[in-house]
Structures are given as C-alpha cells and as structure tokens.
N, C-alpha and C positions, 0 to 999 in steps of 0.2 A: 406075415406081409412085410415087404419094405418099402417105403414110399416117403415122399415131403410134399407131394401135391395133391390139392383136393381132387377129387373125381369128378372129370367135367368132359363135354362132347370131344371126340378124337376130330381134331381138324388139321394136325400138324402132320408133316410127313415123316416116314418111317427112316431113321437114321440108326437103326441098329449096325455094330458093325464099322462105323465110320470112327475116324479119329479127329477129336477137337484139339485145335491149337497145338497138333502135333504130339501132344502128350498123354490125352485123355480118350481112352478107347470105349466107347459106348456100347454096353452088353446087352440091355433089354430098356424097354419103356416101362415106366412105373407110374406116370401120369401124364395127362395132357389136358389142354385148355385153347380157348381160343387165342392166348397169347402167346403159346408155346407148348413145351412139354419138360418133363423130367426124365431122365433116363439112371440107372444103375450103369457106373461105368468103373474102369480101372486105370490109376494112374501108371503109365506104361513104363516109366522109370524106376519107380518106386515098388509096383505091384500092389499097391494099397487100393481097396475099394473105396469108394466114393459116389458122390450123386451128382449129377450134371445138371443145371436147369438151362434152357437155351428159348431165347426170345425170337420164335421162328416166325410169326406174323409180319410179312414185306411191308405191310403199312405201318405198324408199329414200329418195326425195326429201323425204319427210315425217319421217324419222328425224334427229333433229338431231344426234347423233353420227356419223351417215354423211355428212350435209352437211358438218360440222366437218372431218371426214378427207379428204373431197373436195377442200377447199381447201388442205388440207395440201401437195400436189404444187404448187399456186401458191406457197405459202410456201416450199417446199424451193428453188425457183429463184431464189426472192430471196434467200433466206439463205446458199446454197451457191455459189458462185461458181466455176464450172467450165465450159469448152467442151463438156463431155462430157456435160452435162445437157440436156434438151430446156429452150429458153428460153420462159418464161410472160410475157406481156405484160398481162394483164387478167383479173379475175374478179370474178363476181357472181352474181346472179340475175335472169334475164329475168322483167319484170313480166308479160308476156303468157302464158307457158307455166308460170311460176312454177319452171322448171327451173334448177339451179344450173349454171353455166357458167364454162369457163376458156378464154382464148385463147392460142395457143400459135404457136410458128414451125411454119411448113408444111415438113415435112421431106420430100425426093425420095429414095427408097432403097427399102431392105427391112430387115426385122428378120432376127436371127441363126437365128429360127426357120425362117423361109423360105430362107436360104442353107443351113442344114444339111439341110432336106428336099431340097432341089435338088442338091447337091453332096455330100451325106454327108461322110467323112471329109476334112477340109481340109490343106493343106498345113501342115506342124508351125510353120515360121516365120512363117506367117501368122497361125496360131491365137494364136502368143505374142504377136505384135503387138495382135491383138484383144482378148485379155486384158490386156495392157499398158495399152491405153487406157480400158478399161472400169474396170480398179483405179484407174488415175488419177482418174476421174470420182467413183468411189464412195469413194476415199479421202479426197475434201474432205469428203463427207458424215460419214464415220466420226470426221474430226478434231472435228467439231461435235457430236458425240454421236448421230447422227441414222442411223438402219439403215432399211435399204429394205423388208426383209421379204419380197420377192418377186422375187427375181433369178432370171430365166430369159431363156434367147435371145428368147422373143416381147415381153421388156421392155427390150431391148438392141438399138436401131435402127443400121442401118449407113448412112449420107447421103453424098452426093457434093457436095464443096465445088467453087468455082469453079474452084481449082487442079487438080481433076482427083484430089485425094486423097480417100480416104474417111475419114469420121470416125464414130465410136462416139457415140451419143447414150442416155443411160440414161433409159427413159421410168417413168411411173407412180410416182412416190413419193407415198406416201398412201393410195391406194386398195389397196396391199398390205394394210395393216394393215386395213382393212376386210374384205377377202377371208379373212383370217385369223381374225377375230372371227366372222364369218359361218359359216366352217367348223367353229368350235367350237361353237357353240351348238346345230345340229342337222344331222342329215344332208341335211334338206330343203335347208339353205344350198347344197349340191352343185347341187341343181337348179335354184334360182332363180337363181343367178349362175354361168353356164356357164363363167365364165374360171377358176373355183375348181378345174376338173376337171384343168389341167394342172399347177397350183400344187404339189400334193404330190410331183410327181415330183422337183423340187429343194427339197424343204423339209428344213430340219435335223434333227436329233435333239431339240433343244431346242424345236422347235417341234412335232414328232410327238407329245412328251411331254405339249404343251398349255401350256408355260410361256409366260408373259406377260412374263418377265422376258429379252426378246430382246436380244443385244448383237450388236457388228459381227462376232463370230465364226459368228454364223448366216449373214449374208451371205456369209463366206469360204467356210463348206460350199458353198452353193449356186454360187459361183463355180466351186468345185473340181468340182462334178457338170456346170455346163455345159461347162467345160475338158475332162473326159473325154469328153462327146459330140462336140464338135468335132474333138478329135484321132482318134477311133475310129469314128465315124459311129454310135456305139449308146450308149444310156444305161446306166450302170453294172448295173443289172437289168432283165430284162423279163419277170419270171415272174410277179407277184402276180397275183390273179385277183381280188381284191377290194381297197376301201380299207383294210379293216383288215388284210389281209395285206401291204398295202404298209406301213403304219404299223408293224406289228411287225418288217418288213424294214428299215426305216430306222434302227431301234433295236438289232437285235440280228444282222442278216445281215452275213456277211463280203463285201466288195466284191471284185468280181474284177481281178486285174491288168492295168493299162490296156495292157501290153505284150504280154499274152496276146491281147487284143484287134486292138492295132494294133503287131505286133513293130517298124514302123519308126521309133516314136516315141523321138527322143533322151532318154535317162535323165534329162536335166537338166528336161526338160519333165513326165516321167513322176512325177519327186520332187515336183516344186511341186503336181503335181494330187494326188498321194494325202495330202501332207500337209494341203492345203485339205480334204481330206473326211476327216481323223482325227476320230475320235468324242470322243477324249480330248483335251479342250480346251487343256490344256496343251501339246499338241503341235501342235495347229492353228495357222495363223497368227492372231495375236491382230485383226487388221482387215486392210483391203484395202491399207493402206499397206504392211505387212509382205510382202505376198502379191505387190506392185508392185516392191518391191525384189529380191525373187528373180527375179521375170521379166526385170528390167533387169540383173542379174547374167548370165543366160543369154543375154540377147539383146546382145552385145558386139559391136555394130556401130554405125558413124556415125549413119546416118538410121532410128533404132532402131524408131520407132513409124509410120512413114512406109507408107500402105497403097495401093496404086491398084488400079483394076477389074481390070487384065491378071493380079495376083497372085491373086485371088481363084479359086482352082481347085481341083479335086477331088487328093486325093494320086494321082500317075501311077502306072500298071502297075509302071514301072520303079523307082519309089520303094518301093512295094510289096513287090519282090522284095527288100529289104534288111533285115535284122535288125540292130537297134541294140544296143549294149551294153545289158545288163540291169541292172536296180536289184538291189542287194545288201542283205539284211537285217543291218542294224547291232546292235552289242551293246546299244545303247537300245532295240532294238524299231522302229525306224524303217527304211523302204524307202528306202535312199540312192544317188544316183549315185557309184560309185566311177571312173568313167570319163566324161571330160567331153570332149565331141565338137563342141562351140561350133555346136551346131544343126544339123550336118550329118551326112548319112551317106555314106561314100566306103570304098572297099576296105581302108583302113588300120583303119578301127574299127568295119566292120560285115562282115555274112556276106551274099554274094549267094546265092540261092537257085538251085541248079542249074535250067537251062531243063527239064529232063526232068522236074521236078517241080514246075512253078508252080502246081499246082492247089491245094498245102497251104494258103498263106495266103488265097488268093481263097477257098475252101471254108470255112474259118475265118470270111472276113468275111461271107459271104453267111449262113452259120447264124445268126451273132448280129445281123446285119443285118435277118434275114426276122421277128425277133419284137420290135424297136424300135419298131412301131407300138403293142403294148400297153404297159402301165403298167412302171415300172422302180423299183429300190429305190436309192435314195442311202445307201451304207452304207460300213463299213471294208473294205479289201482284204482280200483271201484272203492268206495266207501258203503258201508251197509248197515244197517240197524245193529245196535249193540249186540255183539255176540255173545251167545250162551257162554258161561263158565263150563269149562271141563275139567275143573280140578278135581272132582271127586267121582267115583264109579257111578252116583246115583244121577248124574248129570244127563238130559233127557237126550236121546238120540237124534240129531238133524234127519229131516226125510229130504227127498229130492228135490223136494219143490223150493225148499229154503236155499239150495245152491245154485237156483235158477239165476240170472241176470234180469232184473226189473228194468223194462224198457222205459226210458225216460218220455215224460208226459209234459203237457203243460201245467199240470197241478204240480209239477216238481220245480217250479221257478224259485231259483236261490237268489239272494243278494247279499254281495259280499264288498268290504272295503278295499279298494287297491289304494296301497301306498306310494304316493309321489313326492318328488324333492327334486331339489331344495326347496325351500319357502319361495313362494312367487311364481312358482311355474304356470303355464297354461295348459290345459289339457282337452284334449278333442276326444271323443267316442264316438266312433263312428261318424265322423264330419260334424257333429256338433258339441259345440265349446261347452264344457261341462265345468260347473264350480268345483273347488278341491279345497274346502275349508278344512284346517288343520292337518292339510297335506294328504287328506284322503279323498277318493272319488268312491263313489256307490256305484257298483256294476250288479245288473239285475240279468237272470238269464237261466235258461234250462241246463242242465248238465250235458256237456258236448259242444254248446255253441260256441262262438268266438266273437270277440268284439276287437276293432281296430282302434289302437291307442296312438294317440301321437302326444308327446309331452316336449314343450317348448319353453325355452327361456334364453331369451338374447340369440346367439349363433348355434347354441347347443341344442340337439334334437335327440329324441328317441321315438323311431317308428315301429311299432312293434304289434303283433296279433297276440291276444292272452285268449284262454280258454276257461271257460265256466266247467267246474267240476262238481260233484258232491261234496267233496271236501273244502272247496275254495277256488280260488283264481291260480291258474299257472302263466306267467309268474305272478307273485302276489305283490311284488314291489317293483317300481320303475323310477330309478335315480337318475338323473343326469350326471354325468363325471364332473368332476372339478374343471375349472375353466382351463387349466394349467395341462388337464389330461388329453391325451389323444382320443379324438372320437372314434366311436365305433366304425371298425372297417367294413361290416357287413350291413347293410342297409337290412333293417326289420329285425336284429338282434341286439336285445339289451345288453348293457356292460357286464361283463362277467368276472369272476375273480380273476386276477391276471394269472397267466401260466405259469409254472414253475419254473425259473429263470435258468438256461441252460449252462450247465457249469464247463467253462472252458477245459480242453484237454490240457494234462500237464505238461508244461514246457521244460527243456533241458538243453542246456550248451553242449553237452557231449555229442558228438556224430553219431549219425545212426550207425546201426550195426550192419558189418556186410551182409548182401543178399545170400549168397552162398545157394543160389539157384531157388530159393525158397520164394514163391511169390508172395508180394507185400500187398498190404490194402492200407491206403492213405486213410488217417484219422481225422476227419474234419466234419466238424458240428455244423457248419455252413449248410452243408446239404440239407439238414433237416428243418431250417427256419424258414 
C-alpha cells in the first residue's frame, strides 16, 4: 500500500486525472479527510512519482490562518533535517482549483495505526526500535523549538527502503495546530474535521486544559500513550463515554499500570512509558531527545534501530506466558525498574505461567482488548499495593482479581503536601485561604478528586487545578516565577520548564543558488513560534 494520510471519511471531490499547478498529474486518491485529500501523482516534466496533498475544504481554504498553517508542514520539512520526516518538494496554490497543495515523497507501507489494528501488541524490542526512530526524528524538531502537537500512530508512517529495512516517517507537521484550534473553537469543529475525533486520545493534559502554550513535553506525553498502545495492544483507558469525560479523565484519572495490561513488558520499557505519561512535567521527559536517550540505554545492542519486516509481529503466545520483573515505586514517587532485563524475558528474570493456567493473561488481554475500539483516557498511572517480586520461578502467580483496578471510595482519603513558593505567598484552596507553613499546604482528598488552587504574591498569581492520585498530587509543586520573568500566558497552567530555544537557521552572505526550475521552500522558523 502507498500513502501519506490517515484513513478518514471521504468528503473531498474526486480529482484523479487532473493536473495540479500545470505539472503534477493526479493518478489516484490514496487518502482523504475532512480537510482534503492525498493523491498519488506524477511530475509531468520529470516523470517522477510523488504524492500531492490538497486542502480542498472551501471553508478552510479561504481561512488565511488555516492556509498559513497548511504550509507549515512544507516549511517543517525544509527546516528540520531528518530522514524520519516525510520530505516535501514543492508547495503552492493551484490556479485552477484555488486549492493549496504540497508535493511530497510517495511512501510505500503503512502507518502505525494500521500496524496496531492488524497485529495488536507488538514484540517489546520492536516497539523500542520504532519509538527510537520516532523520537530521533521528533528530537530534531524539538531542538529547533518546533512542537508537532498531534503525535499519534496514524501520523507515524512505516515505509520500506530499498535495503529492506523499515523506516519511520513522521507526518503532518503544521496541520496538527489547525486541528487543535478547530477543536477549541466549538464542538462543531469535531464534526467538520473528522481527523480530530482520534486526536484527543493522545492529547496531553496541557492540551486538554486548552493551553496555547504547548511545549515539547506535550509531544512526549503523546509518545508515551502511543508506546503504551503498541506494547499492550490497548490504549491506557477505554471507558470514557463522551468527549467531556475524556478531557476530565486526561486531567484527573489514574492511568493503569502497563504491566497489568501486558505482564511480559520488560521493566525498562514500562518505566520509560510511565515517565513519558507523567502529569507532573518536572518528572516527564523534557523533550523527545531525553526520551530517545532512555530508549538507547535500554536497547543495548549493536544494530539498535534496525527493523526488518519479518520482525514486525505480534507478541507470541509463548512470550505472553512470561511475567517480567515488576516496576517498583521509589521514594520520589516514580515507578522505576529495579531489575534490568536487557529487554529479554528468560527463566532467570521472569516467571513462566504454568500450562494448566494459561487462560489468566489471555483473558486479561481479551478483557482490555475488547474495549480498545472505544475512546481512551491518557492519564497518570495507578499506584497499587507493593507488587509481588517475580524474580524467581517460585514466585506466586497473580490471579485475575489482582489485576482489577480498585474503585476509589471514601476510605481511600489521602493527605499530601503541596509545595508552594516563594516564601510569603498566600494560598487559596477551593476558595478558602489556607496557611502554608514552611512553604507547604496540606491537601486531602480521594484519588481522582481535584482542588482549585490560587497562589498569590503581589502582582504574581498562579491559578491552577491540581489532582489527587494514589501516589500524590499532580502537580506536586506550584511556584511563582521570579518578578522579572514573564507571567504564564495561559490561565490555569503552572509555569513549566522553558521550551528548548529555537536555533536560528545558518546565515550566509553568499547569493542564493539558481532555481533551475526546482521549487524552493523558504526556511523560516518564525512560522513555528
């Protein structure tokens, strides 16, 4: 199969046989959505096959901001130099149809959404390699201060090179911001633009809050959700019955432990996944580069990123009968891998489920897999009682009841300290002025509940909703920025670590090279700020 667009409802006119900009002959449609379509095409002059993406929605094509951001993808390909981004060759507006277009490399393969639908949970080592390639490409964008905003399996394409190796190509830079803005305007945006229906499943808490101050850590959250899905065959949650419930879940619901869904997942990968999905941004990877470094450390093998088609298989039945060493809750509140397996499961570091009881993990996989077609919540993991050690073959087999998520009750009231600063701040909790001795405020609640916090000192204010979980508060610290710092641009969001500063493109005094008839795409980082 060849394609560069996610599978979406057919709403665009059929243009096969037409010529775009007088030089690109459209051969066949290979993808369509509420915003436009992608065609396999041929450069009439060079006889070279390519793909042409067209923004065909009349409403969107007349919106200057939408058109500007449509071309963001073309500029991203020009500015971000990475083999893991789809290459854009040309862009412009077709004089006959008035449709903005961009010309890109024609990819042969399938996106990771199709892979996940076809195979379910993948071999953990293959998932690590897929995520390593994805973070390698995205890290290049983050180094330039460019945030994708819509990372999900449908936007990560797996194409086959001449060597037979499979390579990740990240799609749809630029369109992601259009989708987010349409989503925020009105609920009708969800109907007008069908692609947005899947986007919230991978949306970060910052996006769910409606913040426009989105940094690379938002992409990291989405990477974590995608990794959870590829490792377990399920999304973190699949119980939300409405978009509103989904948004609340992203902000407040506990995320299930990955190893409850997929006990065979090595602890190194489970730790990376959960850290990427931490609601506390101080604990989440700062950018894709940090997550890539963690994956590299876990994948300690010579040909670390190489993937071939024969490796792209589901987790084998035999693999499912092993239980990898469990993550353990550390003193700092993070789930950490205390046992390093080298991304393997063997009798020395895992438990084989007795053949007389193989139904337990399979039944659980079926239980969670049956609801993955619904919508899922991307949220923080659930802390459970101290996990049983599975370091020896004599370790007891967990029963199905132990994998069920306990329902929060009033007997689960927890009290945690919220750190606030600097000294002298006033703190309001749900409208009540609350003392903060030694820079700490005591917060009591059931897991899943939220508290409205206002921290005030002079003209500086933080207005934020925090969540109570079984492990602590999210976030666990609210500190006003220094007086000389710029106040947060989005109400309700606490100060975050400064995003990676954009590196300006190299300047040169030499005159630009002649065009020679080859379309040129300007490199301008201002489009991404």
